[in-house]
N, C-alpha and C positions, 0 to 999 in steps of 0.2 A: 875413092874420091868421086868416081863417076856415079857410083850408086848413090852416094850422099847427095849429089847434085840432082839426081832423078827424084829422090825423096823430097827435096826442097821444092822442086818444080811441081810435083804432084799435089803438094799441100799449100801452094802459094796463096790460096784463098781462105785458108783456115784449117784447123786441125779437128778431126772428129774426136769426140770424147773417148771413144773406145780405143783409139790409137795413141792417145797422149802418153800413156805409161810406157809404151814401146819406144816412142820418140825420146823420152827421158832416159831410157836404158841406152839407146844409141848415143845420146849426148854424154853420158858418163863414160862410155867406152872411148869416145873420141877425146874427151878431156884427159884421159890417161895417155892417149897418143901424143897430145900436145907437148908433154914433157920431153918426148923423144924426137918428134918431128913437128916443126913449126908450120908445116904445110896444112896441118889440121886446124889451125886457128880460124881460117876463113870458113870452112864448113861448120865448125862449132858455132861461130857467130851467126851463120845463116840459120842453123837449127834453133838457136836461141830466139832469133827473130820470129820463127814460126810460133814459139810459145807466146809471143806478144800479139799474134793474130787472134781474131775471135774464134772461140770454140764453136763447134757445130754438133748438134744432137739429132738423132734419128727419131727418138721417141720423147714424149714429154717427161717420162720417168727417168730418162738418162741422167739428168742433173743430180737426182737423189741417188740413183744406183751407183754412179761412178764418183760420188763425192769423196769418199775415203781415199780412193786411189789417186784421184786428181789432187787432193790437198797434200798428200805426201809427195807427189811428184813436183808440185809447185815449190814446196819447202826445199827441195833439192837444188833449186836455183841458187839459194843462199850458199849451199855447200859448194857449188861450182866456182865460188869466189876464190877457192884454193888454187885454181888454175893460174900459174904465174904469167899471165898475159894481160897487159893493160887493155887491149882491144876487147878481150872476152869479158873482163870485169865491167868495162863501161857499157858493153852491150847488155849484160845482165841487168844493170841499173836502168838502162833505157827500156828494157822489156818490162820491168816492174812498174816504171812510171806510166807505161802505155796501158796498164790495167785501169788507170783512172781517166784515160782519154779514149775509151773504146768507141770505134765507129762501126757502123753496119757494113759487113763485107759486100764488095761489089758483085761477087758471084758466089753462089752456093753450090755445094756438091749436090748431085742428083739425089733427091729423097731426104735431104738434110735441111735443118733450120738453125739459125743462130741461138746460142744460149742467152740468158738474161744479161743485161748490161753489168750488173754487180756480181755476177757469178764468180769471176776470177778473184775479186776483192774478198768475197766470202771464203773462198777456198784458201787464199793466202792467210786470212785470219785463223781458219781452222787448222792449217798446217804449221803455224808458228813461224812464217817466213821472216817477220820483223825481227825476232830474237836472233835468228841465224845470221841475218844480214848485219845486225848491230855488232855481233861478235867478229864479223869479218873486218871491222875497222882496224883491228890489230894487224891485219895482213897488208893494209894500205897506209900504214903509219907515216911512211916517208914519201909517198906518192901523192902529191897535192891534188892533181887532176882526178885521180881515181877516188880519193877521199871526198872531194866535192860531189862527185856523182853518187857515191854511197849516201852522203848526207841528203842529197836531193831526193833519192828514193825513200830514205827513212822519213823525210819530211812529209811525203805523201802517205806513207804507211801510218804515221803517227796521228793522222786525222781520225783514226778509229780507236775507240776505247779498248777494244779487245787487243789490238796490236800494241797499244801503250802498256797494257798490263804484261804482255809478253816481253816487251823491251825492258820494263822495270825489273824483271827477274834477272836480267843480264846487267844490272847496275847502269842503266842507260844514262841517268842524270849525271852521275859522277864521271862517266866516260866522256860524255859530250862536253861537260864543263872543263875538263882537262884539255879538250881540243881547242878551247877558245883562244889560247895564247900561241897556237902554232902559227908559223910564218905563212902569211898569205897577203901579198900586195893588193889583191883585188878586194879583200874584205868580205868575200862571199862565205868564207869559212865561219866567221863570227855570226853572220846573218843567218845562215841555215841552222847552225847549232842553237842559236837563241830561239829560232822559230820552233825547233823540235822541243826544246825545253818548255816553251809556252804550251805546246800541244800536250806534253806530258802533264803539266800542271792542270790543264783544263779537263783532260780526258781520263786521268787516273787519280789515285789518291795523292792529294797535295802533301799530306804529312810524310808519306813515303818518299816523295821527290825531295822535299826539304831536308829530310834526314840524310839522304844520299849526298846532297849539296853541302852539308854542314861539316865536312872534313876540312882540315886546315889547308890542304893542297887546293881543294876546290875554291875556297874563299880567297886564297891568294890569287888564283887564276882569274876569278871574277873581279877582284880589285884591280889587277893590272890592266885587264882589257877595258874596264870602266875608266880608269885614269887616262888610258891612251885615247879613248873616244872623247873624253872630256877636254883634254888639252889640244889634241891634234885633229879633232873632228870638226870640220867647218861646213860640211854639207848638211842639207836637210835630213838626208838618210842617216848620217852619222849621229845627229842629235836625237833622232827617233830611236835608234839602236841604243844609244846611251841611256835613255829613259827606260827602255825595256829592261836593260841590265839592272838599273836602279830598282825597278819593281821586284825583280828576282832577288836582289840583295835585301830588300825590305822583308820579303817572305822568309829569307834565311835568318834575318835578325830577330824575327818573332820566335825562333827556336832558341830557348835559353841555353841549350847545350852547345850551340854553334860558337866557335872561338873567334868571334868578330873582333873583340878587343885585342886578343893575342896577335891577330893578323894585321892590326893597325887600320883595319877598314872602318871601325867605329870612329876613331880619331879623325880620319879623312872626311867622313861624311858630316861629322859635327862641324869641322872647320869650314866645309863647303856650305853648310846650311847658314852660317853666320857671315859668309864672305862679304856680301854687299852691305850689311848693317854695321858689323864690327870694324871694317876697314883696317884690319891689322894684317900686314904682310905675313904670309906663311909659306915656307919653302915647299910644302906639299902641293901648293896650288900656283907655283911659279909659272907665269905665262898665261894664266887663265883670264879670259875676257868673256863676259856675258853680253849677248846681243839684244836681250830683252825680246826675243822672238817668242812665239807661242810655245815652242818646245822648251825654251828656258823657263817660261812661266810654269809649265807642267812640272819641270824638274824642281822648281822652287817649292811647289806644293808637296811633291814627293819627299823632299828633304825635311820639310816641317813635319810630315807624317812620321818619318823614321826617327826624328827627335822624340816624338811621343812614344815610340816603341822602345827607344833606349832608356827613357825615363822609368820604365818598368824593371830595368835591370839595376840592382843596387851597385854593381861593379862600375857602371857607367856614370854614376852621379858625380864622381870626382872630375871626370873628363868634361861633363856639362858645365861644371863650375869654373874650371880653368880656362875654358874657351869662350867665355862671354856669351853664353847662350841666353842668360837672363836679360842683359842689356839689349841684345839683338831682338828678342821678342818684344820687350817693352817699347822698342822703337816704333812699333805699330800701334801702341796704345796712346795715341796723341791725336787731337783734333787738327786737321789740316784744311787750309782754306781753298786751295786750288784742286780741281777735280783729278788731274793727273799728278802722280808723285813718283819720284825715283824712276822716271822714264817708263813706268807702267801706265796703261790706260786706267781710267777711273774704275771701270768694272773689274779689271785685273787686280788693281790695288785693293779694292774693297774685298775681293775674294781672298787675297793673301792676308789681309788684315784679320779676317775671320779665322783663317787657318792658324795664324800666329797666336791669336788670343785663345783659341781652343787648346792649342798645345801648351800655352802658358798655364792653363788650369792643371795640367799634369805635372809640369816642371816646378811651379812655384812652391808646392809643399815640400819639395826635396831640397830646395835651395833657399831656406828661410833667411839666412844671413844676407845672401845676395839680394833677396827680395827687399829687405829692409834698407840695405845700403843704397839701392837704386831708387828709393822712395816710391816703390811700386804702389803703395796704398794711395799716395797723393795723386799719382798719374791716373789710377783707375777711377778715383772719385771725380777728378776733373773731367775725365773722358765720359764718365757716366752722366755728369751734369750736362755736358755738351750734347750727348745723345738725347737727353730729356728735353733740353731747349730746342734741339733740332726738330724733334717730333712735334713740339708745340708750335713750331714756325717762328721761333724767336732767334733769328740768325743775325750775322753781322757781316759787314763789308761786302766785297764782290761775290761772295759765295751765296748770297741770299737767293738769287734766281734759281740756281741749280738745285739748291736744297729744297726750295719750296716746290719745285716740279716733282721731286721724288718723295716729298714729305708725307703723302697720303698712305704710303705702304709700298712693299716690294723693295727692290734694290734702291738704296739711297735713303730709306726711311730711318735707318740706324736702330731699328728695333732689334735686329739680329746682333748688332754690336753690343747693345744693352744686355741682351740675353747672355752672350758669351762673357762679357765683363763680370756679370753677376756670378757666373760659374767660377771664375777665377777667385772672386772674393769668398765664395762658399768653400772652395777647396782650401784656402788658407785659414779661414776662421774655424774650420772643422778640426784644425790641429789644437785648438784651444790654447794657443801660445799667448801668454800675457802681453808680451811686447807687441805682437801684431795687433791684437785686439785693442790695446790701449792706444796705439798709434791711430787706429781707425776712429775710435771714439773721440780722441782729442781733435780730430778734424771735422767733427760734426756729422759723422756717418749716419747716426741714428735718425736725426731729423731729415737728412737728405734721402735716406732709404724710405722713410715714411711718405715723403712727397712722391717718390716714384711709385710706391705701392698704391697710394691714393689714385694716381693717374691710371695705373693698370686696372684697378678695380672699377673705375668709371668707364674705361674702354670696354671692359668685359661685360658690363651691363648692356651695352649696345649689341655685342656679338661675341659668342663663345669662340675663343681662339686658343689653340694649344700652346703657342709661344707666350701669350700673356699669362696663361695659367702657370707655366713653368717659371716665368719671371716672378710672379707673386709668391710661389712656393719657395723659391730660392731666397727671396728677400726675407720672408718669414723665418727661414732657417738661419740666415745671417744674424737677424735680430735676436733670435733665441740664443745663439752662441755668444753674442756680445753682452746681452743683459743678464745672463744666468749668473747667480751668486753676486750680483752687484746692485744694491738698492738704489743708488743714485741713477744709474742707467735705466732702471725700471721706472723711476719717477719721470725721466725724460720721455719714456715711451708712453706713460700712463694714459692720458686723456685721448689724444689723437689715435694712439695705437689700439686702445680698447674699442673705440668706435669702429675701427676697421675690422677688428676681430669679431665683433658682434655681427657685422654684415656677412662675414665668411661663415659663421656658425649658423646663420639663418638661411644658408644655401638650400635650394630645393633638393630633397633626398633623391629624387629621380635622376638628377645629374651625376650622382656618384657612380653610375654604371654607364656613363656616356662614352668612356674610353679616351676622352680628351685630357684627363688629368685632374678632374674636380676632386676625386678621392684623395689624391696626393696633396692638393691645396687644403682640403679640410684637415688632414692629419698634420700638415705644417702649421695650420692655424691653432690646432689644439696643443701642439708642442710649444708654439710661441706663447700661448696662454699660460702654460705651465711654467715656462722659463722667465717670461717678462712681466707677469702680473702677480702670481703667487709669491708671497714674501714681501710685498710692498703694500702697506695698508691703504695708501692713497689709491693705487690702481685697483686693489681688491674692492674697496668700497664703491668706487665708480662702476666697476663691473657689476656689482650687486644692484646698484641703482638702475642700471640699464637692463635689469631682469636677465642677466647672463646665466644665473643658475637655472632659471626656468627653461632657457634655451638648451642648456646642457641636458637637462632631464628630458626635454622633448626629443633630443637626439638619442638619449639612452633608451627611450620608449620604443624606438625603431627596432631594438634588439638585434642589431647587426654585430656579429661576434667580433669583427675586427675593430669596431668602435668602442665596444663596452669596456674593454680593458683600460684604454686610455682615459675615457670619461670617468670611470670609477676612481682611477688614481687622482685625477684632478679634483673631483668632489671630496675625496678623502683629505687632500691637502687643504682645500678651501675650508673644511670644517674647523680648522684651527682658528678661523675668524668666527667669533660668537654669533654674528649676524647671519651666517650661512645656514645654521640649523633652522632658523625661523623661515627662511626662504624655501628650504627643502620641505619643511612641514606644510607650508602653505600651497605648494604646487599641487595641481590636479591635472590629470591627463584625460584621456578619453573615458567616457562613462564614469566620470568622477573618481578615477583611479588615483590613489595616493602614492607617494614616493616609497613608503615602506612596502606596500603591496607589490610595486614594480620590482623592488630589490629582491623580494622573496620569490617572485616569478622567475627572475634571472637565476637565482640559486637553483630552483628546481630544474630549469632548462640545462644548466651547467652539469648538474648531477646526472641528468638523463644522457647527456653527451659523454660523460665519463663512464657511464655504466654502473653507477652506484646502486646497490640492491635496496629497494624499498617495496613494501607490500602495496596492495591496491589502495590503501588509505593514505599512503605517504609516510607510514611509520618505519622505524628502523627494522630491517630484516635480519641483519647480522650484528649482534651486540658486541662481538669480539672485534670486528673491524667495521664500525658503523659508517665511516665516510670514505672508505677505500673504493676506488674504481676498479673496473674489470682488468685494465692493463696493469694497474698497481698490484693487484692480487697475483697476476701471472709472473711477476718478477721474482727471481730467486735472490735469496739473501747472500750477498758476497761480502766477506770481511774487507773493509777499506780503512785506510789511515784516517785519523781524526780530522785532518785538513780537508778531506773530501766529503761533501754533504751526501747524506743517504737519500734514497729515492723519496722517502716521506717528506724530506725538506725540499728537495728539488721540485717536487710536485706542487708546492705552494706557489712558486713563480710561474707555473705552466698553466694555471687557470685563474679564474676571477673570484674564487670563493673567499680567499683571504681579504681581498678588497671589499667584498660585500659584507663580510663580518666586521671589518674595521668601520665601515660606514654606518652599519646598524648599531654598533657599539656607541658611536657618537650621537646617533638619533635616540638611543635608549630602547630597551626591549619592553618597556611598560607603556600602557595607554597609547598604543599606536592605532590610529583610526583606520577604518575601512578594511579590516582584515576579516577573512572568513575562518571557519574552523580548520580548513585545510591549510590556510596560511599559518595559523597558530601551531599546527603540528610541525610544519617546516621550521617555524621560528624557534621551536624548542631545540631542534638540531643545531641551528645556527648559533644559538646562545652558548652551546657547549662545544663549539668548534675547536677552541684551543685545548680543552680537556681531551677531546678525541685525538687531536693531532699529537699531544704529548703521549697519549697511550700508544699511538702508532710508533713513535720514536723508541719508546721503551720496548715495544714488541720487537723492533729491529735489533735493539741492543741485546735482548735475550737470545734471539736467533743467532747473532754473530758470536756471542759467548759460547753457545753450544757447538758452533762450528769449530771454534779454536780449542776450547778446553772445557772441562766440567767444573762449574762453580762449587765452592765449599757449601756445607749445609746451611750456614746462616745466610750467606749471600743468595742461595737458591730460594730460601724462605722469603727473603725480602723481595726478590724478583717476582715470586708467586703472589705476594700480597699486592705489589704494584699492578700486576696483571689483573688481579681480582678487582682492585679499585676501579681500573679503567672499564672493566666489564660491568661492574655494578652501576657505574654512571650511565652506561648504555641501557641497562635494564630500567634504571630510574627514569630516564627520558622516555623510554617506551611506555612505562606505566603512566607517566604524565600525559603522553600523547593519547593513550587509551582513555584516560579520564576526560580529556578535552573532547574526544569524539563522543563519549557516552553522554557528557553534559549537553553537547550539541544535539545529540539524538533526542534526549529527553525534552530539550527546549523546543525542538522541532515538533515533537508529539504534542506538547502543551499548546504551541501555536496552532497546530493542526486542529486540536480540539476547540480552541477558541474560534477559529475560522468556521469549523463545522457548526458550532453553536450559533454563530451569527447567521449562517446559511439557513439553519432550522428556524430561527426567529423570523427571518425574512419570509420564508415559505409559509409559516404559520400566520403571519400578518396578512399575506396575500390570500390565504384561505379564509380568514375572518372577514376581509373586505368583500371577497366573493360571496360569502354566506350572508353578510349584511345586505348586499345588493339583491340577492335572491329574495330575502325577507321583504325588502322594500317593494320589489316587484309584486310579491304575493299580496301585500296589503293594498297596493293600488289596484289590483285586479279582482280581489275577493273581499266583499264588505264584511262578511262574518269574520274573516281573518283580521280585518282591521279592528273590529270591535273587541275581539279577543286580545289583540295587541294593546288596545287602549286600556283594557282592564288590567292587564299585566303591568302596564306602565303606571297606572294609578296605585296598584299594590306596591310597586317598587318605591313610588314616591312616599307613600304612607310608611313603608318600612324604614325609609331613610330618615324620617323625622325623629326628633329627640322624644323620648318617652316622658321626660320630666317637663311638666307644664310651668310656664312662667307665672308667678303670682302677680296679680294686679297688672298684668301686661296686656296690651292689645294683641289680638290674633288676626293676622291678615291672611286671606286665602290666596294660594298660589295658583289656583285653577283659573284658566281663561274660559269664561263661559261662551258656549256656542262654537268651541274649537272642534273640528272634525278630523284632526290629523294626529299622528303619533310621533311626528318629527319634532325637533326643537322649535320653540316659539320664535316669532319674528320680533320686530322692534316696537311692539305694542306694550305700553307701560301704563298702569293705572295707579294713581297716587291717592291714598286715603289719608284724611286728617285724623290725628289722634284726639280723642275726646278731652275736653278741658279738665274733667275731674281726674284724669290719669296723668296730667302733666305736673311735674314737680320742678322745683328749683326756680331760677330766675324767670323762666318762661311762664310760670303759673300766675304772674302778676298781669291780670287782664285789664286793670284800671289805669294803665299808664297814660298820661295826657299826651295828646298829639302836639308835637312841637313843629313850629314853622321853621322852615329853612330859609334863611335870608339869601336874596340874590339881587343882582344889579338890575335896575329898571331898564337901562339901555339894552341889556341882554334880553329882557322880556319883549321890548319893542322889536328887536331883530327877529326874535322867535316868531312874533305875530306876523311880521312881513314875510318871513319864509313860509 
């Protein structure tokens, strides 16, 4: 005992790292003595205190060199919890807690310096002290004070992810959860246990923690302590702890394997969530009173959230129906005139309202009968109209000033309420339940939604906003679901709705990649066009009048793969209207591109993406499988029942070739304008698409038959003939493609020759002009050359004259006397009279009397005056 006191005295300022292992050996020896002699309790506690003092090192490398030995020695502190002494156990916990409150030693040993502040924490993590200490909880099961100290130490240790992982190996979550219901008048046990559980959730795998908490025993313990804090907790601290437990319960409820329903916890939470709205007394909540404090407000939001989680479990649907969840949530879907409601502040009530409506979107599709019996459609449409009027500033009564103050946006603008209400309507109409949809339409939902859509579209023109984009997309989806397969509803949609759709289709393509939701809005508009316009001649004709087909083809010309499939489907459906073909044929894109050329380009691009084999000119490269892609060729033939489509059939719906073929069939394969030879080569393949696809199916049939059994001779011969027919079609198309290319080649040669001839003629003309100019210059500068040219000119004139002379006819000379040039004559003309003796006919009468021409004397006088 004296020697132990000397040891403690010599190391009162800290332990050297090199001596720590020996100190732990002494501690273990003394711990064994405690069982026999209680006098050793005090020295043991003093030695444990030494372990809590700062370690001291002589060299910088000591921390690394002694790390293994020190970590093992620190881990032995947890093993010392076996000592049956409350004083020793508490001192061990205090020592561990001191790791996290290290202070610089007042005095250092000569030649030593303190280790880093986190060195002990790191060694505790390395040695696995947390796991050992957690296991010691079983030793202090009935000692409340010692258990609280152990939990305090574990709370400090659980701040590290490494320690949390060590603790989870020892089933920390389930052990701690079972401790929650242990008797503790101070309430510290629940507090420290819940804090450690939170640390485990934050610093280790949440899934592992939840799985450990998902046993029936743990859920019962969690439920009991929650009810106790709910009914009997009146302090601020109790309410906070209650909410922490509710969050943990929420995480457990997300695990579908957790027996929440079997434990009765689900029933309790559902009843609690509707407690203030349903106002139905329930024995589970006898004596409960809400104070409308901030903690109660947070609990209310958590309860709404857990209702949304329960709605994902089919087993909980019956409980939701029986406990008036639908009426309780719909209680928030009402316009209220005063800012505060149900003793919540205006801000709190608005947040609860948004939470309730958001959860209603999850619950409503599960409880359709309750939804209809509570007249939820009416409430939602009235509420939606109120939000719409609220935003416009059309308020009533004493609520006017408050609403106008918030009406420009943010809290109070009701834009969020409109957004969540539309989510509810979207969730119920997506069920395509006739009763729900009929109920909506009978109350004028289509016209009301169009008004809201028009407002949102006008607001969006001013500024792009993600909420407005979502509102518009959801309205378009709702309208699609309501109008599909009902001509009368489509007529209600027609004029006003088509104008809005036109504006959406005219969207700037650059906005599709903005990330705000323009792409979703465009797809919703296209879906609405398909559902609300196609099939109603009034709407179709109006869409055509507004040049809607041109806009669709402009979008198609962007060649965005995600858009092409939808647009081609719409165009194919529109072609049932005879006027559509005229519009498609009249469309022209960039560089005067025609619709047929665009469709053929899309076909080539699709085949390139599929890896279809084509030669350098676009001809068929594999006549046996002319339209099969690379992935399709890699697939092995597996015999399947007749109800399962083969890969050749499934492939039709996975690309756009079938839609392109359908559209070109309606346009016709003849007399398509604006196509090149390459386009005609591709068109020959498209024209035989069905034949090639039939050949693929027969190829699969043959392969499946050979996998199962061997056909008889006649059947094998028939299959062979069918295969040859398909292959011959491929060869025939290839031959036609070759002919097209050859004709095009010859045509190009002829055109090239014509062009070359024109070029030669132009060059020859230029040469003749140059030669004529040179001759002209020679004549003007050389007189002899001029005379020679004159003689040649005269000879040419004589040679050009007719050899036969006119009998009794006058001969006039064409020469201009005195002319000294060889160029063409000017405007000098000499007129010679014909001799009288040569004149015949009426002109030969030269004795005609002169006749006087009568005229007015007045005119003669005026003439003289002038």
